[in-house]
C-alpha positions as CSV (number, residue, x, y, z in Angstrom):
1,M,-3.1,-24.0,-29.8
2,E,-3.8,-22.8,-26.3
3,T,-1.8,-24.8,-23.7
4,L,-2.9,-25.6,-20.2
5,V,-0.7,-22.9,-18.8
6,D,-2.2,-20.3,-21.1
7,M,-5.7,-21.2,-19.8
8,L,-4.7,-20.4,-16.2
9,P,-5.6,-17.0,-14.8
10,T,-2.9,-14.3,-15.0
11,Q,-2.5,-14.2,-11.2
12,V,-2.1,-18.0,-11.0
13,R,0.6,-18.0,-13.8
14,G,2.4,-15.2,-12.0
15,A,2.3,-17.0,-8.7
16,W,3.5,-20.3,-10.2
17,L,6.3,-18.5,-12.0
18,A,7.4,-16.7,-8.8
19,L,7.4,-20.0,-6.9
20,L,9.4,-21.7,-9.6
21,V,12.0,-19.0,-9.6
22,I,12.2,-19.0,-5.8
23,G,12.5,-22.8,-5.7
24,F,15.2,-22.9,-8.4
25,C,17.3,-20.2,-6.6
26,S,16.9,-21.9,-3.2
27,I,18.0,-25.3,-4.6
28,L,20.8,-23.7,-6.5
29,L,22.0,-21.9,-3.3
30,Y,21.8,-25.1,-1.3
31,L,23.7,-27.2,-3.9
32,S,26.4,-24.5,-4.3
33,E,26.8,-24.4,-0.5
34,S,27.0,-28.2,-0.3
35,Y,29.7,-28.2,-3.1
36,V,31.8,-25.6,-1.3
37,K,31.6,-27.6,2.0
38,T,32.9,-30.7,0.3
39,H,35.7,-28.8,-1.5
40,K,39.1,-30.1,-0.5
41,R,40.8,-26.8,-0.4
42,Y,38.1,-24.4,0.8
43,G,35.6,-26.7,2.6
44,L,37.1,-26.6,6.0
45,R,37.7,-22.8,5.9
46,Y,34.1,-22.3,4.8
47,C,32.7,-24.5,7.7
48,E,34.9,-22.6,10.2
49,F,33.7,-19.3,8.8
50,Q,30.1,-20.4,9.3
51,D,30.6,-21.7,12.8
52,R,32.5,-18.5,13.8
53,N,29.8,-16.2,12.5
54,G,26.7,-18.3,13.3
55,I,25.6,-18.7,9.7
56,Q,23.6,-21.7,8.6
57,V,22.3,-22.5,5.1
58,T,19.6,-25.1,4.5
59,V,17.1,-25.6,1.7
60,A,15.2,-22.3,1.1
61,Q,16.6,-20.8,4.3
62,V,19.6,-18.8,5.4
63,R,20.0,-18.2,9.1
64,W,22.3,-16.1,11.3
65,Y,22.6,-16.6,15.1
66,S,24.7,-14.6,17.5
67,T,25.0,-13.6,21.2
68,C,26.3,-10.1,20.4
69,L,23.1,-8.5,21.5
70,N,22.7,-10.2,24.8
71,R,24.3,-7.3,26.7
72,V,21.8,-4.9,25.0
73,F,18.9,-7.1,26.1
74,L,20.2,-7.3,29.6
75,K,20.7,-3.5,29.9
76,V,17.3,-2.6,28.4
77,G,15.5,-5.4,30.3
78,Q,16.8,-4.3,33.6
79,W,16.0,-0.6,33.0
80,K,13.3,0.9,35.3
81,P,11.9,-2.5,36.6
82,A,8.7,-1.0,37.9
83,L,8.0,0.8,34.7
84,T,8.7,-2.2,32.5
85,R,6.5,-4.3,34.7
86,V,3.6,-2.0,34.0
87,W,4.5,-2.0,30.3
88,F,4.6,-5.8,29.9
89,T,1.5,-6.3,32.1
90,A,-0.3,-4.1,29.6
91,G,1.0,-6.4,27.0
92,V,-0.6,-9.3,28.8
93,W,-4.1,-7.7,28.7
94,F,-3.6,-6.9,25.0
95,G,-2.4,-10.4,24.2
96,I,-5.4,-12.1,25.9
97,A,-7.8,-9.7,24.2
98,A,-6.0,-10.2,20.8
99,M,-6.2,-14.0,21.2
100,L,-9.9,-14.0,21.9
101,S,-10.5,-11.4,19.1
102,S,-8.5,-13.4,16.6
103,I,-10.8,-16.4,17.1
104,A,-13.9,-14.3,16.7
105,L,-12.5,-12.6,13.7
106,L,-11.6,-15.8,11.9
107,I,-15.0,-17.4,12.6
108,W,-16.8,-14.2,11.4
109,T,-14.7,-14.3,8.2
110,L,-15.6,-17.9,7.4
111,I,-19.3,-17.2,8.0
112,K,-19.2,-14.1,5.7
113,S,-17.3,-16.1,3.0
114,F,-20.1,-18.7,2.7
115,S,-22.9,-16.1,2.8
116,V,-24.6,-14.7,-0.3
117,E,-23.3,-11.2,0.5
118,K,-20.0,-9.8,-0.7
119,K,-17.1,-11.8,0.6
120,E,-14.8,-10.1,2.9
121,R,-11.2,-11.2,3.7
122,V,-9.3,-10.8,6.9
123,L,-6.3,-12.8,5.8
124,T,-4.9,-12.0,2.3
125,P,-1.7,-13.7,1.2
126,V,0.7,-11.1,-0.2
127,M,2.7,-12.2,-3.1
128,P,5.2,-10.0,-5.0
129,G,4.1,-9.5,-8.6
130,V,0.6,-10.9,-7.9
131,N,-1.1,-8.6,-5.5
132,L,1.9,-6.6,-4.4
133,P,3.3,-4.0,-6.9
134,L,7.0,-4.8,-7.6
135,N,7.9,-1.1,-7.2
136,Q,6.7,-1.4,-3.5
137,I,8.6,-4.6,-2.7
138,V,11.3,-2.8,-0.7
139,Y,8.6,-1.4,1.6
140,Y,7.2,-4.8,2.1
141,F,10.4,-6.6,3.0
142,A,11.7,-3.7,5.1
143,V,8.5,-3.6,7.2
144,L,8.5,-7.4,7.6
145,F,12.1,-7.3,8.8
146,I,11.5,-4.4,11.2
147,S,8.3,-5.9,12.6
148,G,9.9,-9.3,13.1
149,V,13.0,-7.9,14.8
150,F,10.9,-5.6,17.1
151,H,8.6,-8.5,17.9
152,E,11.5,-10.7,19.1
153,F,13.1,-7.7,20.9
154,G,9.9,-7.6,22.9
155,H,10.2,-11.3,23.9
156,A,13.9,-10.8,24.8
157,M,13.4,-7.7,27.0
158,A,10.4,-9.2,28.8
159,A,12.5,-12.4,29.4
160,V,15.3,-10.4,31.0
161,R,12.7,-8.5,33.1
162,E,11.4,-11.8,34.4
163,Q,14.9,-13.3,35.1
164,V,14.9,-15.7,32.2
165,R,18.2,-15.9,30.4
166,V,18.5,-15.0,26.7
167,N,20.9,-17.4,24.9
168,G,21.0,-15.6,21.7
169,F,19.2,-13.7,18.9
170,G,19.0,-14.5,15.2
171,I,17.6,-13.5,11.8
172,F,16.7,-15.6,8.9
173,L,15.6,-15.4,5.3
174,L,13.0,-18.1,4.4
175,A,12.8,-18.3,0.6
176,I,12.4,-14.5,0.1
177,Y,10.7,-13.7,3.4
178,P,12.8,-12.2,6.3
179,G,12.2,-12.9,9.9
180,A,13.8,-13.0,13.4
181,F,13.9,-15.3,16.4
182,V,15.1,-15.2,20.0
183,D,16.6,-18.2,21.9
184,L,15.4,-18.3,25.6
185,H,16.6,-20.7,28.3
186,T,13.8,-23.3,28.2
187,D,14.2,-24.6,31.8
188,Q,14.1,-21.1,33.3
189,L,11.1,-20.1,31.2
190,N,9.1,-23.2,32.3
191,A,10.1,-22.5,36.0
192,V,8.6,-19.0,36.3
193,S,4.9,-18.4,37.2
194,P,2.2,-18.4,34.5
195,I,1.7,-14.6,34.8
196,R,5.4,-14.0,34.3
197,Q,5.3,-16.4,31.3
198,L,2.4,-14.4,29.9
199,R,4.4,-11.2,30.1
200,I,7.1,-12.9,28.0
201,Y,4.8,-14.6,25.5
202,C,2.6,-11.6,24.9
203,A,5.5,-9.1,24.6
204,G,6.0,-9.9,20.9
205,I,2.5,-9.1,19.6
206,W,2.3,-6.2,22.1
207,H,5.3,-4.6,20.5
208,N,3.8,-5.2,17.0
209,F,0.7,-3.4,18.2
210,V,2.9,-0.5,19.5
211,L,4.4,-0.3,16.0
212,V,0.9,0.0,14.6
213,L,0.2,2.9,17.0
214,A,3.5,4.5,16.0
215,G,2.6,4.3,12.3
216,I,-0.9,5.8,12.9
217,F,0.6,8.6,14.9
218,V,3.2,9.5,12.3
219,M,0.5,9.3,9.5
220,L,-1.9,11.6,11.4
221,T,0.8,14.1,12.4
222,L,2.9,14.0,9.2
223,P,1.8,17.5,7.9
224,A,2.7,19.0,11.3
225,L,6.0,17.1,11.5
226,L,7.1,18.1,8.0
227,S,5.7,21.7,8.2
228,P,9.2,23.2,8.6
229,L,10.1,21.7,5.2
230,Y,6.9,21.2,3.3
231,V,3.7,23.2,2.7
232,T,0.3,21.5,2.5
233,G,-3.2,22.9,1.5
234,S,-2.1,25.2,-1.3
235,G,-2.0,22.8,-4.2
236,V,-0.5,19.5,-5.2
237,V,2.9,18.6,-6.6
238,L,3.5,16.1,-9.4
239,T,5.9,13.5,-8.1
240,D,6.0,11.5,-11.3
241,V,4.9,11.9,-14.9
242,I,5.1,8.9,-17.2
243,K,7.6,9.8,-20.0
244,N,5.6,8.3,-22.8
245,S,2.3,10.0,-21.8
246,P,0.8,12.8,-23.9
247,V,1.2,15.4,-21.2
248,F,4.9,14.8,-20.5
249,G,7.4,17.2,-22.0
250,K,9.2,20.6,-21.7
251,H,6.0,22.5,-22.5
252,G,3.8,19.9,-20.8
253,L,4.0,18.5,-17.3
254,Q,7.1,17.4,-15.5
255,S,7.9,16.0,-12.1
256,G,8.0,18.9,-9.6
257,D,5.3,21.0,-11.2
258,F,2.7,22.5,-8.8
259,V,-0.9,22.2,-9.9
260,N,-3.7,24.3,-8.3
261,A,-6.7,23.8,-10.7
262,L,-8.3,21.4,-13.2
263,N,-10.7,23.0,-15.6
264,G,-11.2,25.8,-13.1
265,C,-11.9,23.4,-10.3
266,P,-9.6,24.5,-7.3
267,V,-7.1,21.9,-6.3
268,N,-5.6,22.3,-2.8
269,S,-5.1,18.7,-1.9
270,I,-5.2,15.1,-3.2
271,E,-8.8,15.0,-2.2
272,D,-9.6,18.0,-4.3
273,W,-7.6,16.5,-7.2
274,S,-9.8,13.3,-7.0
275,R,-13.0,15.3,-6.7
276,C,-12.1,17.5,-9.7
277,M,-11.1,14.5,-11.8
278,G,-14.4,12.8,-10.9
279,A,-16.2,15.9,-12.1
280,I,-14.3,15.9,-15.4
281,V,-15.2,12.2,-15.9
282,Y,-18.9,12.2,-14.9
283,Y,-20.2,15.7,-15.6
284,P,-20.7,17.5,-18.9
285,P,-17.6,19.5,-19.9
286,P,-17.7,23.2,-19.4
287,G,-18.2,25.6,-22.3
288,Y,-16.6,29.0,-22.8
289,C,-18.2,32.4,-23.4
290,M,-16.8,33.6,-26.8
291,P,-17.7,36.8,-28.6
292,V,-19.3,35.9,-31.9
293,G,-17.1,38.4,-33.8
294,K,-13.9,37.1,-32.3
295,L,-15.0,33.5,-32.9
296,Q,-15.5,34.3,-36.6
297,Q,-12.1,35.9,-36.9
298,M,-10.3,33.0,-35.3
299,S,-12.2,30.1,-36.9
300,H,-10.9,28.3,-40.0
301,T,-13.6,25.7,-40.3
302,V,-13.9,23.0,-42.9
303,P,-17.1,21.1,-43.7
304,L,-17.9,18.4,-41.2
305,Y,-16.3,15.1,-42.0
306,V,-16.0,11.7,-40.4
307,G,-12.6,11.6,-38.6
308,Y,-10.7,8.9,-36.8
309,G,-13.0,6.5,-34.8
310,G,-16.1,7.6,-36.7
311,H,-16.4,10.9,-34.9
312,L,-17.4,14.1,-36.8
313,E,-14.6,16.7,-37.2
314,C,-14.5,20.3,-38.4
315,C,-10.6,20.8,-38.2
316,N,-8.3,19.7,-41.0
317,N,-5.7,18.7,-38.4
318,T,-3.0,21.0,-39.8
319,S,-2.3,22.3,-36.3
320,A,-2.2,20.4,-33.1
321,S,-3.4,23.4,-31.1
322,D,-6.7,23.6,-33.0
323,L,-9.9,22.0,-31.7
324,C,-13.4,21.7,-33.0
325,F,-16.1,23.6,-30.9
326,S,-19.8,23.5,-31.2
327,Y,-22.3,26.2,-30.3
328,E,-25.9,27.3,-30.9
329,I,-26.9,30.6,-32.4
330,V,-30.4,32.1,-32.6
331,S,-31.4,32.8,-36.2
332,D,-33.8,35.5,-37.4
333,S,-36.7,33.0,-37.1
334,E,-35.7,32.6,-33.4
335,N,-34.7,29.0,-34.1
336,Q,-31.5,27.7,-32.6
337,E,-29.0,26.4,-35.1
338,K,-26.0,24.3,-34.2
339,S,-22.8,25.4,-35.7
340,H,-19.2,24.3,-35.5
341,S,-15.9,26.2,-35.7
342,C,-12.3,25.1,-35.6
343,V,-10.3,27.5,-33.5
344,E,-7.2,27.5,-31.4
345,A,-8.0,25.9,-28.1
346,R,-5.8,27.9,-25.7
347,P,-7.4,31.4,-26.2
348,V,-10.8,29.8,-25.9
349,T,-10.1,28.2,-22.5
350,E,-9.0,31.6,-21.1
351,Q,-12.6,32.9,-21.5
352,P,-15.3,32.7,-18.8
353,R,-16.8,29.2,-18.4
354,C,-20.5,28.5,-19.1
355,Q,-23.0,25.7,-19.8
356,K,-25.4,27.5,-22.0
357,N,-25.7,30.8,-23.9
358,S,-27.7,32.5,-21.1
359,D,-24.7,32.1,-18.8
360,C,-22.8,34.6,-21.0
361,L,-23.4,38.4,-21.4
362,A,-26.0,38.9,-24.1
363,A,-25.0,42.5,-24.4
364,R,-21.6,41.5,-25.9
365,R,-23.2,39.1,-28.3
366,T,-21.4,36.0,-27.0
367,V,-22.2,32.4,-27.3
368,C,-21.3,29.4,-25.1
369,I,-19.0,27.1,-27.2
370,H,-18.3,23.5,-26.2
371,P,-15.5,21.2,-27.3
372,F,-16.9,18.9,-30.0
373,L,-15.5,15.6,-28.8
374,D,-16.6,12.0,-28.5
375,K,-18.0,10.8,-25.1
376,N,-14.6,9.2,-24.0
377,T,-12.5,12.3,-24.8
378,K,-12.3,15.4,-22.6
379,L,-10.5,18.7,-22.8
380,I,-8.7,19.3,-19.5
381,K,-6.9,22.5,-18.6
382,I,-4.2,21.9,-16.0
383,M,-3.4,25.2,-14.2
384,K,0.1,25.4,-12.8
385,S,1.4,27.9,-10.2
386,R,4.3,28.7,-12.4
387,G,4.4,28.8,-16.2
388,K,1.6,28.3,-18.8
389,S,-1.3,26.0,-18.2
390,V,-1.3,22.7,-20.0
391,L,-4.1,21.5,-22.3
392,Y,-4.8,17.8,-22.6
393,V,-7.3,16.4,-25.0
394,G,-7.9,12.6,-24.6
395,D,-9.1,10.0,-22.2
396,P,-9.3,11.4,-18.6
397,Y,-8.5,7.9,-17.2
398,L,-5.3,7.8,-19.2
399,F,-4.4,11.3,-17.9
400,G,-5.1,10.2,-14.3
401,H,-2.8,7.1,-14.6
402,S,-0.1,9.2,-16.3
403,V,0.7,11.4,-13.2
404,S,1.3,10.9,-9.5
405,V,0.5,13.7,-7.1
406,S,1.4,14.6,-3.5
407,N,0.0,17.0,-0.9
408,Y,3.4,18.1,0.2
409,I,5.0,21.0,-1.7
410,P,8.7,21.4,-0.7
411,K,9.7,24.9,0.6
412,Y,13.2,24.5,-0.7
413,S,14.4,23.3,-4.1
414,Y,16.9,20.8,-2.7
415,L,14.2,18.8,-0.8
416,P,13.0,15.6,-2.4
417,I,9.4,15.8,-3.5
418,S,8.8,12.1,-2.9
419,L,10.0,11.9,0.7
420,P,6.6,12.6,2.4
421,D,4.9,10.0,0.2
422,I,7.7,7.5,1.0
423,I,7.1,8.1,4.8
424,D,3.3,7.8,4.3
425,L,3.5,4.6,2.3
426,F,6.0,3.1,4.8
427,C,3.6,3.9,7.7
428,R,0.7,2.3,5.8
429,Y,2.7,-0.9,5.3
430,L,3.8,-0.8,8.9
431,I,0.2,-0.5,10.1
432,S,-1.0,-3.3,7.8
433,L,1.8,-5.8,8.2
434,S,2.7,-5.3,11.8
435,G,-1.0,-5.5,12.7
436,A,-1.4,-8.6,10.6
437,L,1.6,-10.2,12.4
438,A,0.0,-9.4,15.8
439,I,-3.3,-10.9,14.8
440,L,-1.8,-14.0,13.2
441,N,0.6,-14.7,16.2
442,A,-2.3,-14.3,18.7
443,V,-4.3,-17.1,17.2
444,P,-4.2,-20.2,19.5
445,C,-2.5,-22.4,16.9
446,F,0.4,-24.8,17.0
447,A,3.9,-23.2,16.5
448,L,2.6,-19.6,17.0
449,D,2.8,-17.4,20.0
450,G,-0.9,-18.0,20.6
451,Q,0.0,-21.6,21.6
452,Y,2.2,-20.5,24.5
453,I,-0.1,-17.6,25.4
454,L,-3.0,-20.1,25.7
455,T,-1.0,-22.5,27.8
456,A,0.1,-19.9,30.3
457,F,-3.4,-18.3,30.3
458,I,-5.1,-21.7,31.1
459,E,-2.5,-22.3,33.9
460,F,-3.1,-18.8,35.3
461,S,-6.9,-18.7,35.1
462,L,-8.2,-22.3,35.3
463,K,-5.9,-23.9,37.9
464,T,-8.4,-23.4,40.7
465,V,-11.4,-24.3,38.5
466,L,-9.7,-27.4,37.0
467,P,-7.2,-28.6,39.6
468,N,-6.5,-31.8,37.6
469,R,-3.6,-31.0,35.2
470,E,-4.8,-33.5,32.6
471,D,-8.1,-31.7,32.4
472,R,-6.3,-28.4,31.7
473,E,-4.1,-30.1,29.1
474,S,-7.3,-31.5,27.4
475,V,-8.8,-28.0,27.2
476,Q,-5.5,-26.7,25.8
477,S,-5.2,-29.4,23.2
478,L,-8.8,-29.0,22.0
479,T,-8.5,-25.3,21.7
480,L,-5.2,-25.5,19.8
481,I,-6.7,-28.0,17.4
482,F,-9.7,-25.8,16.8
483,G,-7.5,-22.7,16.4
484,T,-5.2,-24.5,13.9
485,I,-8.1,-25.8,11.8
486,L,-9.7,-22.4,11.9
487,L,-6.6,-20.6,10.7
488,A,-5.8,-23.2,8.1
489,A,-9.4,-22.9,6.7
490,N,-9.0,-19.1,6.4
491,I,-5.6,-19.4,4.7
492,L,-6.9,-21.9,2.2
493,L,-10.0,-19.8,1.5
494,A,-7.8,-16.7,1.1
495,L,-5.6,-18.5,-1.4
496,Y,-8.6,-19.8,-3.3
497,T,-10.0,-16.3,-3.5
498,L,-6.7,-14.8,-4.6
499,F,-5.9,-17.3,-7.4
500,V,-9.3,-18.8,-8.5
501,S,-12.1,-16.3,-7.8
């Protein structure tokens, strides 16, 4: 009997399972920590260790706080004051533009979500095991940590630049999500002018945007940056081959093989690989020009019979290298008769390709023979730069999912073939997540950077227009309430789309 849990979508079940595991581990950690604190022998030592190292454990959160980086912030923040002033002023312009753009973007997303057109998402919750592949979870957490630390470093350096004291810096792990924070002297921060506050408040999202630009730069220039070590544009290299796939093996495909053609279609890059695979899937398979005499010598045909899956066969399956081919010959009455022959596939695929008999040389009495396969099965010839080509007979989608390819061919055998793709994927995560943090923090919402950016911006721009402080606070409160509701609506809609739609 189907239970209520079984009736839930797979993504919802996965999300609930992940939340239960995270919740259980968090409670277990908190209870264990509470037990150690109350232990007669080790409790006092443990509390002294926590106080000495700035470690704090609460439900679902572990936090570390220290002043060890204060000198670093002081040194960097006081370096080239004129240059850093220009740098953080540019961050102010970006922060204001990002705040206004985030509001427009969230409004546009809500409007598009309720339209009859295809729904588009700006905010997409990322959950490991649900819409984040578990084999990429290291990239996700590493980029989150780097983006968060760089964000807070921006606040700290801007604060030092504006003569606001940095009390300390910390990092935390909230459930399974890493983050960072900087502790600034509140009284000094409130005492500086609004424009100086803006430089401090906008520095975080400005540095996130700089990370996005750095990721884009590395992605665009990666072939040039790696050119001393890797070659591009002369084929693709297989970075992974699933071990249980039909093409894996000593005489098949292995990680590190260089491929330069699929069924005669030249492959010089991943784009070529995708184009050639698309041609294999959507276009009729190529035939091969075969001399009739040679075909008769090689064939060992049995009468057509219904094979596995209801498809007609002309091979008795005594040899895995044999394949049934069909062709048309012109009889004495000039009528075309369709014939079938079971021949070894490899010698056939070495012949010139064709689509019909007229493509072959009539003087040599040749015919164009085609693999006699069902519509979901294809004959694929994978040409390698070294060694024999590999023949694959089966579903092309299965073949495509069995291998992973890269544009970067190492010049030296000791170089890791996956390094360029690791860098590329890391940059993609950096662009996506650091950009998302910049947009999210720019929203004028309670508890986000956007709240403080909005406050300083109103004080800076509206003080002469609205001299009454209460009027400015009213504008600020209404805008924050609107931004908070707008962001919450987008998040709820994104969760609904992820787990229900």
